C-alpha positions, 0 to 999 in steps of 0.5 A: 472522818467525813469528807471535806464539804464541797462549796456549791456553785452556781451551774454555769455554761462551762458545767453544761459544756463539760456535761455534753462533752462527757455525754458525747464521749461515752455515747461514742466509746459505747457504739459497739453496745448499740450496734448489738441492739436486736431492733438495730439488726436490719440497719446494721449492714456495712460494719454499722456505719449507718448506725454510727452516722445516725448516732453522730447526726443525733448528737450534733442535733443535741449540740445545736441546742446549746450554743458553743457546742456545735463542734464537740461531736467532731472533736470527740470523733477525731480524739477517738481516731487519734487514740486508735492510731496512737495505741496501734488499733484501727485499720492496718495499712495495706502493704504491697507484696513483692513477688519473688522471682524464681530462677528458671535454670 
């Protein structure tokens, strides 16, 4: 049985915003794949931070072309950070180790 026919609607700003947000989320989620590109090995020092910064810079330039989307990159980065913290991922906090005093008796 054929699927129900979906009524076509005109493309609106809300569709553009959803597409841009989806593109940002997908690119940010797949950064580790980009870090492994052989052409980027020369700039992959510091845990890929330079690549990460360039990715975000390019995404922000893309968003600048579409009014109302300028904050999407920062919002998606914060979502990813929140997901890491909620799942227990991310960098663990350093804990002080108390030195045990030995009794010299």
